[in-house]
C-alpha positions in Angstrom: -9.2 19.4 18.3 -5.9 21.0 19.3 -2.8 20.3 17.3 -0.9 19.7 20.5 -2.6 16.3 20.6 -0.1 15.2 18.0 2.5 15.1 20.9 0.1 13.3 23.3 1.1 9.8 24.3 -2.3 8.6 23.1 -1.3 9.3 19.5 2.3 8.2 19.7 1.5 4.6 18.6 -0.5 5.7 15.5 2.1 8.2 14.6 5.0 5.6 14.7 2.9 3.0 12.9 2.0 5.4 10.1 5.6 6.6 9.7 6.8 3.1 9.2 4.1 2.4 6.6 4.8 5.8 4.9 8.2 4.5 4.1 7.3 0.9 3.2 4.2 1.5 1.1 5.7 3.9 -1.4 8.7 1.6 -1.9 6.4 -1.3 -2.8 4.4 1.1 -5.0 7.6 2.0 -6.8 8.0 -1.7 -7.7 4.5 -1.9 -8.9 4.9 1.2 -11.1 8.2 -0.2 -12.5 6.2 -3.2 -13.6 3.3 -1.0 -14.9 1.0 -2.6 -12.3 0.2 0.4 -10.2 -3.5 -0.2 -10.1 -3.0 -3.7 -8.6 -2.5 -2.2 -5.2 -6.1 -1.1 -5.2 -7.3 -4.4 -6.6 -5.4 -6.3 -3.9 -6.6 -3.9 -1.2 -10.2 -4.5 -2.2 -9.7 -8.2 -2.2 -8.1 -8.0 1.2 -11.0 -6.0 2.5 -13.4 -8.5 1.1 -11.5 -11.3 2.9 -11.7 -9.4 6.2 -15.4 -8.7 5.9 -15.9 -12.4 5.2 -13.9 -13.2 8.3 -16.2 -11.0 10.3 -19.2 -12.9 9.1 -17.5 -16.3 9.9 -16.2 -14.9 13.3 -12.7 -15.7 12.2 -9.4 -13.7 12.7 -9.8 -10.7 10.4 -6.1 -10.3 9.7 -5.7 -13.8 8.5 -8.8 -13.6 6.3 -7.6 -10.2 4.9 -4.2 -11.7 4.2 -5.9 -14.7 2.5 -7.8 -12.4 0.3 -4.7 -10.4 -0.6 -2.6 -13.5 -1.3 -5.4 -15.0 -3.4 -5.5 -11.9 -5.5 -1.7 -12.0 -5.8 -1.8 -15.7 -6.8 -4.3 -14.9 -9.5 -2.0 -12.1 -10.8 1.0 -14.4 -10.7 -0.7 -17.3 -12.5 -2.2 -15.1 -15.3 1.3 -14.0 -16.4 1.3 -10.6 -18.1 -1.5 -8.8 -16.4 -2.7 -5.3 -17.4 -4.3 -2.6 -15.3 -7.7 -3.5 -16.9 -7.5 -6.8 -15.1 -6.8 -5.0 -11.8 -9.8 -2.8 -12.5 -11.9 -5.9 -12.7 -10.3 -7.2 -9.5 -11.0 -4.0 -7.5 -14.6 -3.8 -8.8 -15.2 -7.4 -7.7 -13.6 -6.8 -4.3 -15.5 -3.6 -3.8 -18.8 -5.3 -4.7 -18.0 -8.2 -2.4 -17.2 -5.8 0.5 -20.4 -3.9 0.3 -22.6 -7.0 -0.4 -21.1 -9.0 2.5 -21.4 -6.0 4.8 -25.2 -6.2 4.4 -25.3 -9.7 6.0 -24.3 -8.8 9.5 -23.8 -5.8 11.8 -20.2 -6.7 12.7 -19.4 -7.2 9.0 -20.8 -3.7 8.3 -18.6 -2.2 11.0 -15.5 -3.9 9.7 -16.3 -2.8 6.1 -16.7 0.8 7.3 -13.4 0.7 9.3 -11.5 -0.7 6.4 -12.8 1.8 3.9 -12.4 4.8 6.1 -9.2 3.8 8.0 -8.7 3.5 11.7 -5.2 4.8 12.3 -6.1 6.3 15.7 -7.1 2.8 17.0 -3.9 1.0 16.1 -2.3 -1.3 18.6 1.2 -2.6 19.3 0.4 -5.5 16.9 0.0 -3.0 14.1 3.2 -1.2 15.0 5.1 -4.5 15.2 3.7 -5.6 11.8 4.6 -2.3 10.2 8.1 -2.5 11.6 8.6 -6.1 10.3 7.2 -5.1 6.9 9.7 -2.2 6.6 12.6 -4.4 7.7 11.6 -7.0 5.1 11.3 -4.4 2.4 14.7 -2.9 3.2 16.4 -6.3 3.6 15.1 -7.6 0.3 15.3 -4.3 -1.4 18.6 -4.7 -3.3 17.9 -8.3 -4.3 14.4 -7.5 -5.5 15.3 -4.2 -7.2 18.0 -5.8 -9.3 15.7 -8.6 -10.5 12.7 -6.3 -11.1 14.8 -3.9 -13.1 16.3 -6.7 -15.2 12.8 -8.1 -15.9 11.6 -4.6 -16.9 14.5 -3.5 -19.0 15.5 -6.9 -20.5 12.3 -9.0 -20.5 13.8 -11.9 -22.3 16.8 -12.2 -19.9 15.4 -14.9 -17.6 13.9 -17.0 -20.4 17.0 -16.9 -22.6 19.3 -17.8 -19.7 16.8 -20.4 -18.3 16.7 -18.6 -14.9 13.7 -19.0 -12.6 11.6 -15.9 -12.0 9.3 -17.4 -9.3 11.6 -16.5 -6.3 11.5 -12.7 -6.9 8.0 -12.8 -8.3 6.5 -14.6 -5.3 8.6 -12.7 -2.9 7.4 -9.4 -4.3 3.8 -10.5 -4.4 3.9 -11.6 -0.7 5.5 -8.2 0.4 2.8 -6.3 -1.5 0.0 -8.4 0.0 1.4 -7.9 3.5 1.8 -4.1 2.9 -1.7 -3.8 1.6 -3.2 -5.7 4.6 -1.3 -3.6 7.1 -2.2 -0.4 5.2 -6.0 -1.0 4.9 -6.0 -2.1 8.6 -4.7 1.3 9.6 -5.0 4.0 6.9 -7.9 2.5 5.0 -8.3 1.1 1.4 -8.1 4.4 -0.6 -5.5 6.0 1.6 -3.3 2.9 1.2 -3.7 3.0 -2.6 -2.9 6.7 -2.6 0.2 6.1 -0.6 1.4 3.4 -2.9 0.5 5.2 -6.1 1.1 9.0 -5.8 4.6 9.2 -4.3 6.3 6.8 -6.8 4.4 8.5 -9.7 5.7 11.9 -8.8 9.2 10.5 -7.9 9.5 8.7 -11.2 9.0 12.0 -13.0 11.5 14.0 -11.0 14.3 11.5 -10.3 17.1 10.6 -12.6 17.6 7.0 -11.7 16.1 4.1 -9.8 17.7 4.7 -6.4 17.0 8.4 -6.3 13.4 7.6 -7.3 13.1 5.2 -4.3 14.5 7.8 -1.9 12.2 10.5 -3.3 9.1 8.3 -3.1 9.8 7.4 0.5 10.5 11.0 1.4 7.2 12.1 -0.2 5.4 9.4 1.6 6.8 10.5 5.0 6.2 14.2 4.4 2.6 13.6 3.2 1.8 11.3 6.2 3.1 13.8 8.7 1.2 16.7 7.0 -2.0 14.5 6.8 -1.7 13.4 10.4 -1.3 17.0 11.7 -4.1 18.3 9.4 -6.5 15.6 10.6 -5.7 16.2 14.2 -5.7 20.0 13.9 -9.0 20.3 12.1 -10.7 17.1 13.6 -10.9 15.4 10.1 -11.0 11.7 9.3 -7.4 10.6 8.6 -7.8 8.7 5.4 -9.3 11.5 3.3 -7.0 14.0 4.8 -4.0 11.9 3.8 -5.3 11.4 0.3 -5.9 15.1 -0.1 -2.3 15.9 1.0 -0.9 13.3 -1.4 -2.8 14.9 -4.2 -1.1 18.2 -3.5 2.1 16.4 -4.6 0.8 15.8 -8.2 1.7 19.3 -9.5 5.3 18.6 -8.7 5.3 16.4 -11.8 5.4 19.6 -13.9 8.9 20.4 -12.6 11.9 19.2 -14.7 13.7 16.1 -13.6 16.5 17.2 -11.3 17.0 14.7 -8.4 19.9 12.3 -8.6 22.8 11.8 -10.9 
């Protein structure tokens, strides 16, 4: 496949959709890493995929069923209080098993499971683009408000309890944004590529940046650069997009060996 196809109008919609998600997902991933919940993105992604496959079996709207699965996983995480990555590992194993077992019950469910696991960026629609745009707007609009509260909760864990301040507004708001981001991500990039986009850029950025805001900028920059490289690589070599993106993201990992130098 020729690399010139990257400029073909046929791929304009997938390119724009992916770029929007490449900014939003690493920003959400940074919040998860700040809370030491980085594995939850994969757990929620598997739960959302299981919801979508169940929707295929019931002939319901896949997006709503996927969102229901993601929100259910987020609700469980919220109600269980302090949750560790081991709990998210149980969640992702349960979701993965549910996806594959439900997929055996119907041909359409099997197709949906395959699409969600492998990604279907090249088949995105205007609805995907609109959803990605709304997600990014929501993440940026709530960014300062959420960041301040997530940082306080991380650095001064007794602050809200000692001052009798509610934590549910920012807790629930963040959980909803993560659920929306995961649903949009798995519907375009696939489950593992979505996890990689939410996990790797913040992980590298947290090592290199000297501060929260520089880390966010660096994570978003890494996400966009990796997406563009993965998109061009997949088109140029006729590769599946999800694995190509994950491979490019892994090339960022050695950057963690550099000394911290970005930001004040």
